[in-house]
N, C-alpha and C positions, 0 to 999 in steps of 0.2 A: 620922729616921735619915739619916746622911750617905751619899751615893753615892760609890763609888770611881770615880775618873776615871783610866782607863788610856790615856794618850796618849804619843806619841813612842815611841822605842825604850827599853825597860827591860831591865836585866840581870835575870838570874834572882833575884839577891839583892834587887834593888829591888822586883821583883814580889812576892816572898815577904813583904817588909816591908810593902808596901801591903795585902796580904791580912791579915797579922797585925794591923796597925794597925786594920783595920776589923772583923775577926771575932774578934780575940783568939786564944786557943788552941783555939777550936772546931774548926778545920780545920788540917790539915798538908798542904803541897804535897809530893807524893811524886815526881812526874816533873819533868823539866827544862822550864822555861818557854821556849818558842821563838817567841813572838809572840802578839799579842792575838787572832788568828783561829785559833790552834791549840789543840787540847784539852790540858788538864793533868789529871793524876790527883790527886785530893784524898782524904785520909782524914778521916773524921768521927771525932774523937778520943773521943767519948762511947761509940760502939758499935763502932768499928773498920772500918766499911764503907768500901770504896774505890769511887770513881766518877769518871767523867770529866766535865769541864765546859769549854766553850770559855772561854778567859781573859776575853774581852770580855763574857761573860755575867755576870761578877762585878759589872758596872756596870749592872745592870738598873734599871728605874724606881725600885724601892724599895731597890736595892742589897743584896738579901738572897737568898742561895742556901740551899737546904735539902738535907739528906741524904735519900736515898730512904727511909730508915727513918722519917723525920719526916712523910712524906705517904703512907705505906702501900704503897709499891712493894716489889718483891722485893728482898731483901737476903740476904747470905750468913751472917749470924749466926743461931744457934738462938734461937727466940723466948723460951725460958726464960732464956737468958743476958741478953737485953735487959731483961726484967722484974726480974732479980736485981740490976740496977744501981741 
């Protein structure tokens, strides 16, 4: 799996394109990108969960972030609606 490299100053659109190029439509950037050390709000399109992640964390060792629903953390959706998908 390719690692996203976030270097230099990116515009919001450039950041969104890098995320889309790496993750496809799995996530949607909901808040404005304001720098690699600032949090952005992301929506997991499968379940609708919103969560914050520091932009630079998108370039972790394996280049993979997970929605809280994917690793058993608290999330806002009703459990039955998750299993109905």
